N, C-alpha and C positions, 0 to 999 in steps of 0.2 A: 456789403458786409466787411467788417473788418476782418483781420486774420483770426482772432479769439472767436468772434461770432461765427465764423464758418466752421471752426473746430467744433462749436458748440452744436450747430446743425448736423454734423456727422455723427455727434452722439446720440441725440435725441431723435434723429430722423425727421419727419414730416411735422408740419405745425399742429399744436394741440390748442388751436383758437387763442384766446387771449392771454391764457396763462403762458403759452409758448412765447408771446410778444413780451409780456413782462419779463419772463426769465432772460430773453435774449438780450434786452436792453440792459438788463442788469448782470451780464455775465461775469464781470469781474467780482461782484459781490458773490455771485454763486461759487466761483473758484475759491475765494477765500474761505467760504463757509465750508466747503467740502475739505479744505485743506486743515480746517480746526478739528473737524470731526475725530480723527485718530488721536489728537491730544485729549481731547475731551472724554473719550471712550476708553483710554488706556488706564490700566490700574495703577495708581500711584504707588511708589516705593513707600514702606512702612518704617516708622521710627518708634519702637517700644521694646521693652525688655526681651530679650532673647532667651527662651527656656533652654536649660542645659542638663542633660542627664549623663550617665556614665555606664558602660558596659561592665559587668563582672563576668569576665571569660574564664576563670578557674573552675575546673570540675571538682576539685578538692577544697573545701571551704574550711581552711585552717583558721586558728583564732585570729591570725594577722589579717586575713580576708574578712573575717565578721567585723572585726575592730575598724577597718577601713571602710567598710558598708555603713556603719553607725556614724563614723566620723563625717562622712561625705553628705549626710543630711544637712549639715550647717552651711554648706557651701554651695550644693547642687540641687535640683529640683526632682532628683529620683534616679532609679539605676534599672537597667534591663540585664536580667541575671540568665545566664547560659541554663537551661534546664536539662538538655540532653543534645548528644550528638548522634545520628543515625548513620552507620556505616553499612555497607552491602557485601554480602557474599552471595553473587548472582542476584536472585530477587528475595533473598532472605535478609531481613534487617537485623542488624546488631546494635542495639541502643546502648550507648555509654552515658549512664546518667550520673547527674551532678548531685553531691550530697549538700544541697542549699541548707543554710543555716536560715529557717524561716522565720525564726524570732528576730534576727538581726534585720533581715528584709522588712519586716513589719514597723521597723523605725523609720523607712524612707517616705517621703511624701507620696511619691508614684513609684509603682514597680511593675515592671513587665517580664514575661519570661520569653526567651527565645530558644527555638529549636533549630539546631544547625543539622543541614542534610548533606551528606557527602556527595560529590558530584556523581552524575549518572551519564553513561556514554552517549546514549541515544534516548531520550526522553518519550520520542513517540512511540518506541516499542514497549514502552513500560506498561505492563498490565495492571490489573486491579490490586494484585498481591501487593505490589509496591505501595500504592496509594494507600491501601488498607493498612499497611504497616506505620505510615506516617499518621493516619488517622487514629490508630490505636495508641500511639507515643502521646499524641496531643490529649487524648482522654485520660491517660494515665497522670500526665503533668496536672491536668485539672483537678483529677481525684486527689492528688497527694495535697495540693495547694488547699483545697477544700477541708481536706482532714486536718491540715495545720492552721486552718481559719484564717487563711491568707488568701481573699479574692482575687483572681487574676484579671486585671482589668484591660491587659493588652497581650497577645501572642505575636511574637516577630517570628517571621520564617526566614531563614539565612541560607540561601541556596544559589550557588554560582552556576547558574543554568547558562547553556550555550545559547548564543543569540538565535541559531536556527531552531531552537525547541520553545522559544517564548511562548508561542501559541498554545504549544500543548501544557506549558506550565501555568499559562493563564487558567486552563480549564482545572487543574489541580488546585489553584488558589481559590477558584470559585466555590469547590467543594468543600475546602476547609473553612470558608467564611460561613457558609451554611452550618457548618458542625459547630463554630465556636460563638456564634451569634448569641447574646448581644456583646460579647468581648471583642474589642477592636482587633481586626488582623491586619498586621502590617508586615511588608515585605522589605528585603534590602534589596537595592537595586545597584547595578554598575553603570557608570558613564556610557559604555559601549552600547547599552540597550536604548539609550534616549533616542536613536535615529532608526530604531527597529519599527517598521509597520505594525507589530504586533504589541508594541508598547502600551498604546492606549488601551487596548483591550485589557492587559494585565493590569494596570493600575486601576482600571473601572471595577475590578473583581476583588479589590481589598480596600481597605478604610484610608490607608495610608502608606507611605513608603520611606525608606532611609536610603538616601543618595550616599554611596561610599565613595568618597574623593581621595581616598588614600590607597597604596598598594605598594608591594615591593617590586620595584621595575626590573625585573630579572633580564630583559632583553636589551637593556641599556648599558654602555660602558660604566664601569664604577665610577669614574670621575663626574658623571652626569646625573647620579643618582639622586632622587627628591622623593621621600616618601609621599609628600603632598606638595604640589606645585600651587600656590595661592593663585595665580593667574588662571590656571586651568579650571580650579574650583569655582572660581566666580564665572567662568564661563558655561560650565556644566550647570551650575546653579541658575543662570539665566535661561538655558536652554530647557531644563527641567520646569521652571516656573510658566514656561508657554503653554503646558498641557493643563494649567488651572487647576491642579490637584493639591491639597496641601502636603507638604513633605518634610524631612528632617535631613540633615546632613552628618554623615559620621566622619569625624577627624581624629587624627593620630596623637598618640603620646609616646609610643614606643620607639626602640632603637633595635637595628639587627646587623649581624656579621655576615658578610659574604667572603666566601673563600675562593680565590682563583689559582690556577696554575701559572708558573712563569710565563707561558705562552698566552695568557689571558682568557683561558677557558674557565667558564664558572664552574666550581664543583658542588657548590650548595650555598644554603643560607640558614643561619640559625636564629633563633627568636626566642623570646621570653627567656626562661632559664635554662635553656637547652644548651649543653657545652659541645661545640663541634669537635669531632676527631679529624684533624687535618694531616696530610702529608708534611714531611719536614720543611719542604720548599714552598709550601702555600703562602699566597700572599692575601693577607686579611684586610678587608675594607669595612669600615664602621661607618653606618649612616643613621641618622637619627632625625625624628621630627623636630622641625626647628620652632622653638617657642616663640621667638621674635616675630617671625613671619606669621604664625598663626594668632599670635596676639593682635597683630595689625588687621589680619583678616577678620577677626571677631570684632574689633572696634569698627571696621567698616561697616559690617552688618548690623551693628547696634545702631548706627546712625542712618543707614539706608540699606534696605534689602526688598526682594520681592514679597509681597504679601503672602505668597504661597509657602515661603520659608518659616516655618513655625518653631523649629528648634534645632539645637545641636546636640549630638550624642558622642561623647569621647570614647575611643577605643585605646585604652582600657583604663580601669579603675587602679590608680597607683596603691600598691600594698607595700609594707615595710620590707617585705622579704623579696622584692622583686630584684632582677639583675639588670634588665634593660627596658626600664620604663622610666617616666617622669616621678619625681617626688611629689607630695600632694600640694606642696608650697607653688611649685611650678605651675600645676594645673589651676590652682586657685587664681593666680594672678592672670593667667592667659584666658581663663574663662570671664574675667572682669575686663577683657579687652586692653590689658596692661602688660607691657613687657615686662618679664621678670627682672627683679633687681639683682645686679651682679655685684658681689662683693668678696675678694680674697684678702686675708689679712695674716700678716706674720705673727707668730705667737712664739715668746721666749719664756722659758722656765727655769728658775734656778740661777744662782750666781756664779758657782764654779765647782763643777762645770755647768754650761749653758746649754740647756736643750733648745734647739730650733725647729718650728713646725710652721706650717700653713694651715689655715682653716677657711673653710668655704662658709661664709657668713651670708651668702646670697639665696635667691630662692631658685637658681637653675643649677643644672650639672654644669661643671667646669671641665675642660680638657685642658691640661696645662704642659706647657714647656717653658721652662724659666731659667734665670739665673738668680739667685738669692745672695745678695751682696751685703757683708757684715763688715763694717768698718769699726776699727777698735783703737785705743790709745797705743797699744802694743800688740805684737804678733802673738798669735795663741802658742803654746808649747805642745798642744797636741789638738788633732781635729780628726772627725771621721763622718763620712757620709752613710746614710741608711739605704735601704733597698730602692733601686730605681735612680739613685741619684750619684753624683761624684762631688768631690771638694778639691780646691786649688787654693793654696797660699800665694797672695801677691803682697808682700810686705806687710803693711797694716790692714789689709783686706783680706777676707776669707771668701771665696766664692764657692757656692753650693748650686749645682745644675742638675737638671734632669739628664739623664744618659742619652747619648746620640740615637735619634730615631725612636725613642720612647716618650710618651706622655701619660701624665697621671689623670686618671678620670675621678673626679670628687663630685659627692653628692652634696646637696645643701645640707649644712650642718657637720660634715665629715672633717677631721682633722687628720692631716698627714706628717709624720714625723721625719723631717728632713736629715738631721745630723746633730752634732754636739760640738762644743769647743771647750777647751781647757786653758787657763791663764796662770801665770805665775802669781798674779795678784788681782786685785778686784780692778775691772776697767769699766769705762762707759762704752756702749754699743749703739750704733746706728744700723739701721736696717733698710734695704731698698730691694724691691721686687721688679724684675724685668721680664716681661713676658715677650715670648718670640714663637 
């Protein structure tokens, strides 16, 4: 016997008659056949349109929120609106309800309602009182939606469960699924859960789940902050796909600011429109979801992704009054797998004096430190810089610059007045913007 045939003997044991003889003589063919089986049975990656929805996480639906929801229908496939948050005082639930504009919600192609549940120290010790409170709030949401003639087609449960309590959480999910059937029950899931022995049971008890691949990395040095790491996101998506359960991915659109002491100790993080109150010597670090990185990620998934990845849900809907969120122009570009166009132009107005400004004509936020150089036939007789900038005269050139250590944050469509110039007579001007 050859070496390969002896190996085959060890695998199959003793002879099984003529079949064994045929197989042994064709051992190389058998090896090739078995090598091909994984490739034949592996589910192929898909290339088809990737559904994209957006979270509406405001509890107060102002007219700006309603307008944004209606406008999103043209670019996205639907929304998931925060219906309520459940906070706890011991075992007593305190629901904080959203004043949803149901009429605006009705404009969307698809709409789901989310219930956010505040963390619980030990889910295993939670009695029926708390689970009853969750069920009661779900019933209230369904009743309100029915009254407004907006049938809920999906309920999302958002609960940051401790890994040690996932099995107990799965029992909660099973109870709620029976309660809301035939409405789809979807849960949010954290990447850390993917390696838990309880995760298969948890996702078996719901219709789908949303893998949240963004977070505020509180335990990393500020210089290494990333709200979403595309490489990790792809790794987690591949891991989730191995469970063969359809799922969505939640991606970020927001910015946040972290405050540190001079010694490097984290004081806190502010998000959304909250203004932090920091001690005078606080060092602030601004971190944002990177639209270019996320556009590249979407493009990759549009071309090739696991079949189990069905959609992306963006956190959160851009609203005109947002302080730390993308504008909709940014989201629209990224959702199409395209890096947002970037364009900053110099704008002048008037002949004498001449007002100088810069305008963000691109599709993404710009954080600018710059020198704006104005060349003229003759030097100005007067010049001044406006807030955030300085001015310096150098013969026939006037140089406006951002102040040391400062940068201008400009949204798409925004204009920032830099300064003005006055001349003794009418002159020809040339402009140059140098970013650094």
